[in-house]
C-alpha positions in Angstrom: 20.7 24.5 70.9 18.0 27.0 71.7 15.4 24.6 70.5 16.0 22.3 73.6 15.4 25.1 76.1 11.7 24.2 76.4 12.8 21.0 78.4 13.7 22.9 81.6 11.2 23.7 84.4 10.4 27.4 84.6 11.1 29.3 88.0 10.7 33.1 88.5 13.9 34.9 87.8 15.7 31.7 86.4 17.0 31.3 82.8 16.4 27.7 81.3 19.5 25.6 81.0 19.9 24.3 77.6 19.6 20.5 77.2 21.7 19.1 74.5 20.4 16.1 72.1 22.3 13.6 74.2 20.7 14.7 77.5 17.1 13.9 76.4 15.2 10.8 77.2 11.8 9.3 76.4 9.1 8.2 78.8 7.4 5.2 77.3 3.8 4.5 78.4 1.4 1.6 77.8 -1.5 3.9 76.4 -2.4 7.3 75.2 -4.4 8.0 78.0 -1.3 7.7 80.4 0.7 9.9 78.1 -2.1 12.5 78.3 -2.4 12.3 82.0 1.6 12.5 82.5 1.8 15.4 80.2 -0.8 17.3 81.9 0.6 16.4 85.2 4.2 17.3 84.2 2.9 20.6 82.6 1.0 21.5 85.7 4.2 21.2 87.8 6.1 23.5 85.4 8.0 21.0 83.3 8.2 21.9 79.6 7.7 18.4 78.1 7.0 17.5 74.6 4.7 14.6 73.3 6.1 13.2 70.0 5.7 10.0 68.1 8.4 7.3 69.2 11.1 6.3 67.0 10.5 2.8 65.6 13.3 1.3 67.7 11.2 1.9 71.0 7.7 1.6 69.6 5.3 0.0 72.1 1.6 -0.2 72.2 1.2 3.5 72.4 1.9 5.9 69.5 3.4 8.6 71.6 6.3 9.3 74.0 7.0 12.2 76.3 10.6 13.9 75.6 12.1 15.3 78.8 15.6 16.2 80.1 17.4 13.3 81.5 19.2 15.1 84.2 15.8 15.5 85.9 14.8 11.7 85.5 14.5 11.2 89.3 12.4 14.2 89.9 10.1 13.5 87.1 9.7 9.7 87.7 9.1 10.8 91.5 6.3 13.1 90.6 4.8 10.7 88.0 4.9 7.8 90.7 2.9 10.1 93.1 0.2 10.5 90.5 0.2 6.6 89.8 1.7 7.3 86.3 4.8 5.1 86.2 6.1 4.8 82.5 6.8 1.4 81.2 10.3 2.6 80.4 12.7 5.4 80.3 14.9 5.6 77.3 17.9 7.9 76.8 18.3 9.3 73.3 21.6 7.8 72.3 22.0 8.5 68.6 20.2 9.8 65.6 18.4 6.5 65.1 16.4 7.3 68.3 15.1 10.8 67.2 11.4 11.3 67.9 9.2 11.7 65.1 7.6 15.1 64.6 3.9 15.1 64.7 3.0 18.3 62.6 2.7 18.9 58.8 1.4 22.3 57.6 0.2 22.8 54.1 -0.9 26.1 52.7 -3.5 25.8 49.9 -4.0 29.7 49.3 -7.4 30.2 50.8 -7.2 27.2 53.1 -4.5 25.9 55.6 -4.3 22.1 56.5 -2.6 21.2 59.7 -1.9 17.6 60.2 -0.7 16.2 63.6 -0.1 12.3 63.7 -2.9 11.0 61.7 -5.4 13.8 62.1 -6.1 16.6 59.5 -7.9 19.8 60.3 -8.5 22.3 57.4 -9.6 25.9 57.8 -10.4 28.7 55.6 -7.9 31.3 56.4 -9.9 34.4 55.9 -12.9 33.5 58.0 -10.9 31.0 60.4 -13.9 28.6 59.7 -13.2 24.9 60.1 -14.1 23.2 56.8 -12.9 19.7 57.2 -11.6 17.2 59.8 -10.4 13.7 58.5 -8.1 11.0 59.4 -7.6 8.6 62.1 -9.8 5.4 62.7 -11.2 6.1 66.3 -14.8 5.9 67.0 -14.9 9.6 68.2 -13.8 11.1 64.9 -17.1 11.4 63.2 -18.5 13.2 66.5 -15.5 15.6 66.6 -16.1 16.6 63.0 -19.7 16.8 63.5 -19.2 19.4 66.5 -16.4 21.4 64.9 -16.8 21.6 61.1 -18.5 24.8 60.2 -17.5 26.6 63.4 -14.7 29.3 63.4 -11.6 28.5 65.4 -13.0 30.9 68.2 -16.3 29.2 68.3 -15.6 25.4 68.1 -15.1 23.2 71.1 -11.6 22.2 71.8 -11.0 18.6 70.8 -9.4 17.9 74.3 -12.8 18.7 75.9 -14.9 16.4 73.9 -12.5 13.8 72.5 -11.4 10.6 74.3 -9.0 8.8 71.9 -5.6 9.2 70.4 -7.4 10.6 67.5 -9.0 13.3 69.7 -5.5 14.0 71.2 -3.9 14.4 67.6 -6.9 16.7 66.7 -6.2 18.9 69.6 -2.5 19.3 68.7 -3.8 20.2 65.3 -6.2 22.6 66.6 -3.7 24.3 68.8 -1.1 24.4 65.9 -3.9 26.1 63.5 -4.7 28.4 66.1 -0.9 29.3 66.3 -0.7 29.5 62.2 -3.8 31.6 62.0 -3.2 34.1 64.8 -4.5 37.6 63.9 
């Protein structure tokens, strides 16, 4: 059950309360931009939420949902309403068919590491931490993202969240963050 500890808001001197599988919900939004804004707002306020792929049963126009602790639904909805980020719907997780879809796949090719987040792939040379390839997606900013990042090290490359503006840019940011984690010195 420790996996679900990230859902509770952090407070000084307070231990996170475990949130069981049945106590989770999804915030469903109309578009990716709203998901990103809501995630940023919730994290800024101390909520440990997670963006994931929606299960097929609740798929809407957006390819992402925010997973959150249902017990805090009113507080979270109040905060989002103040930011003019009201979700299309709030869906409780009621069974295994409503499990969110993981966004990451990591593949080690020896000298290279590939991290896939949703539909975007980032490949680095492990020894130098140099980005050697970016692929996937179908968004108009993918060629620009690749142009700005390929050939640079993880430390020197711009963050995709700073230069991308689409779902592909967001997914590449997730892959970039996971690559930083995987290639930590």
